[in-house]
N, C-alpha and C positions, 0 to 999 in steps of 0.2 A: 695607299696602294695595297691592294689585296695580295695576300700570299696564296700559294697554291692550295687548291681545294683538297680537303681531307676526304678520302673515299671511305664511307661507312657501309659495310656490307652486312645485311641482316639475312640470315639463312631461313629459307622456307622449306617446309615439308608437310606432308599430309597430317592432319589432326594437331598441328601446332597451336599453342595457346594464343588467342587473338591479341590480347593486350601486350604480351611479350613482343609481338611484331609491330603493333601500331604505336605503343607508348614511346619508345626511343626516337622514331622519326619526328614525332611532334615536338619533343624536347630539343632535338638538334635544329629543327626548323625555327623554333623561337630564338635559338642562339644566333642563327643567321640574321634574323630580324633585329636582334638587339645589338649587333656589332656591325660597325661600318668599316673599320680599318683592321679587322681581325680575319683570321682564316675562316673561310666558308666551309660548310659541310655538304658533301654530295652523298646522299643516302640512297642506296639501291637495295631492292629485294632480290635475292638470288635463289634459284631453284634448279633442280635437275633438268627440267624442260620449261618451256614458256606456257604450258598449260595452267589453267587456274588451279590454285591450291585451296582445298577445303580445310578450314581451321576447325578446332575443337568446338567452337561456337556455331559452326555451320555456315559461317560467312566465307565467301570465296574471295581470294586475294590473287591478284595478277602479278607474277614476277616481272622485274625489269630486265634481268639478264639471266643467262644460264651460268652454271659453274664453269663450263668450258670457255665461255666468253670472258671470264675473269682470269684465265690462265696466264695471260701476258701482262696483267695489271698489278701494280703494287697497291696493297690495301693498308689503309691507316688503322681501321678498327673493324674487327670481325665480331659480330654479335650473334651468339648461338642461343636461340630461345629454347623452351622446353615444352613437354607435353606428358601427360600421364594417362593411364587407363585404370579403371576401377573394376576389380573382380566382383564376383558374387557375394563375397564377404565384406564388401566395402573397403577392401584394402587397396591402397594406391601403389601403382607400379610405374616407374618412369619409362618412357618410350625411348629406346636407343636403337636406331636403325643403322646396321653395319655400313650401308652405302653412304649414309650421311657422315658417319664417323670417318670414313675414308676421305670424303671431300674436305672435312675440317682439317684432317692431317695434311692434305695437299695444300690447303690455303694458308695454314698457320705460319709456315716458314717465310711467306712473303707478306706477313702482316705485322705491323708495328705493335699492335695491341690486340689481344684476344680476350673476349669477354663472354660470359654466359649469364643468362637470365633464368632465375628460378631453377627448375630441374634440368635446364640445359647444361648444368654442371656435370651431369652424368655422361653427356656426349663428350665434353672436354676430358673427362676422366678416362673414358674408353679410348680416346685418342692419345692417351699418355701425356697430356699437357698439364696435369695437376699432380703428377708424382713428385713427392718430396715437398709439396706446398701445402699451405693452409688454405682451406676453401670453405665456402658456404653454399647452401642450396635451400630449397623450401623445407620447412621443418618436418613435413610429412615424409620426406624421403631421405633425410639426413642419415638415419641409422643404416639404411640400405646402401647409401653411398660409402659410408665408412666400412661396412661389411664387404662390399664388392671390391673396394680399392683400399686395402690397408696401408698403402704407401702415402695416402693423403691424410692430412690432419683436418678432419671435418669439424667445423664449428657452426652450429645452426643458429647461434644468437645474433650475429651482426647482420645489418642491412646489406652490407657488401664487404668484400675483402679484396685487397690488392696485394699481389705477390709478384713483384717485378712488373713484367708486361702482361700478366694474366690477372684479370679481374673476374670475380664471381659474385653474383647477386642473389638475394634471398627470394622470398615469396613474390608473387606475380606483380603487385603494384610497386615493388622495390625497383622495377626496371626504370621508373622515373627518377628515383634517388641515385641509382647507378649512373644514369645518363647525365644527371646534373654534376655528379662527381667527375665524370670524364670531361665535361665542359670546363669545370673549374681547373682540372689538371692542364687542359689545353690553353684556356683563355683567361684564367684567373677567377678568383672568388667573386669579384664585382659583377662579372658577366653572369656567372651562375646564379647569383642573388637576383639579378634582374629577371632572369628566366623563371626562377622559382616564384617570384611575385606574379608573373604573368600566369603561371599555373595555379596560383593561390595555394602554394605548398609551404611547408615549413622552411625556415631560413636555411637549414642544413640538417641532414640526418646521416652523416657519414659514420660508418662503422657500427653504431649502436642500434639497439632495438628501438621500436617506436616510443617506448616509455622513457627513453633517454633524450627525447627531443623536446625542445622548448618552443612553443608556437609564437615566435617573435614577429611573424609577418602577417598577422591578421589584417584583413582589409579594413581600413578606417574610413569614415565618411567625411572627415573635415581636413582641410589643408593644415590647420593648426596642429592636429594630432600627428599628421605625417611629418611635419617639421620637428615636432618634439621627439618622435621616435628616431628620426635620422640624426638629430642633434645628440641624443643619448648614444646612439651607435658609434658616432664619430668622436665622442668625448668621454668614452667609457672609463678612461683612466682617471678622470677628474672626480672630485667629491660628489657632484650631482645631487645636491639636497633638493628638497621640495621648493624651498625658497629660491634657490639658484635657477631651477627650471621655470618657476613662475615668473621670475624676472626676465628670463629669456623670452617667454611667451607674452610678456606684458599683461599678466593677469594675476589675480590674488592666489595665495596658497590654497584657500578653500575651493576656488574655482578650478584650479589645476587638479586637485584630488577628485572633484566631481567629474571632470572630463575623462580622467583615466578610468573611473568606475563605469561611466556610461558607455565609453567608446571601446575600451579594452577589457572591461570586466575585472579589473584588478587595481591595486594601489600603485602609486608611483614607485614606492620602495620595492614592492614585489616585482614590478616590471623591470626595474633597473637591475635587480639581482638576477632575474632570469636572463637578461642580456649578458651580464657578466659571466654567468655560468656557461652560457652558450659559447662565448668567446674563449673561455678557459678550456672548454671541451675541444674546440677546434685546435687550440695550441697543444693540448695534450696529445691529440691524435696525430698531428702533423709536424711537430717540432720536438727537439730535445731540450727545450728551455727548462730551467730549474723551476721548482714550485715558487720560489721567492720571486723570480722574474715574472712568472705568469700572474702571481697575485698582484704585483705592482702594475703590470700592463693592463690588467682587467679591472683595476679599481678596487680590489679587495683590501689592499694595504698590507695585510699580513697573511701568512700561510694558514694560521689558525682560522681566520675569517673565511678563507677559501675552502678549507676542509669542512667547516660547519655548513657552508652553503651547499656543498656537494652532498653532504649527509642528509640535509633537509630536503633537497630537491631530487636527488638521484639515488639516495640510499646507498651510497658507496663513497669511497675516498678518491681524491685525485690520483693517487698512486695506483690504486687498484683499477681505476678507469683507464689510465694510460696502459697498464699491463695488458688489459683485455682488448683495447680498441686502437692501439697505436698502429698506424698504417705504415707499411714498408715503402720507402721511396724508390726502391729499385733493386 
């Protein structure tokens, strides 16, 4: 039995960045397709009028509703995209329309969750929704955001930041990562993973920069490799030696190593470590579990092994990673 639809409102305005507008609906649409007994998403584009909106890319987009038509509706998620203008010295300036800011201030109190994409954070800031919070935006305007709004703790490194019911996303393509994170928050990691695979995206990029991501979800061409990858993912706390995996796949150790090299471009050991690091990252970002517990749950065995893997792959320690990228649950 389906639960009530979640109304997702994406704000439109002249010169808005096109991908900021089109990316999230695609992700939410895939979530609807991937879930049968979960809440559906109703995504609408809202603008001041029903006239076509010309995006920064020159593509015209038609609104679904006006802001006035939303005045009596409860909103699950408000998505505020961004836009910039470039002056004669190639300096980037975020566009912040006072009329749009007023509309966002009106809609926010009736919204369960407010989000910004890229430089849309400047609109949230102007609406007073980021005061006293940590927030991110596109790297090119981060200094401007901090200078214009000293009450905000601006951090340009993360892909996205969650502060209670306010989420801010970084550069343009990060709208996909942010949307996946919202889906994971609503429907669980398993659904978000299925959507990410449909998008041919990384397993998860929460909180960290792109270099902190481990590409676990490469598309493989054989069912055998798919089975091995999923077996590793669901048995990550086990020893998972080459011999163990080869026995599971009913092949020789040498054949297993050759398959990993040809299909995934890596060794079984390196792939297993990457999965373990990714799982540890997720736990460091979203739980308060001790390093000992995380090391055990992720198959590292000891904290020292966990630390060495993080230094080798991420050039940081688990403790420092958690300090920088721990998400606030509320």
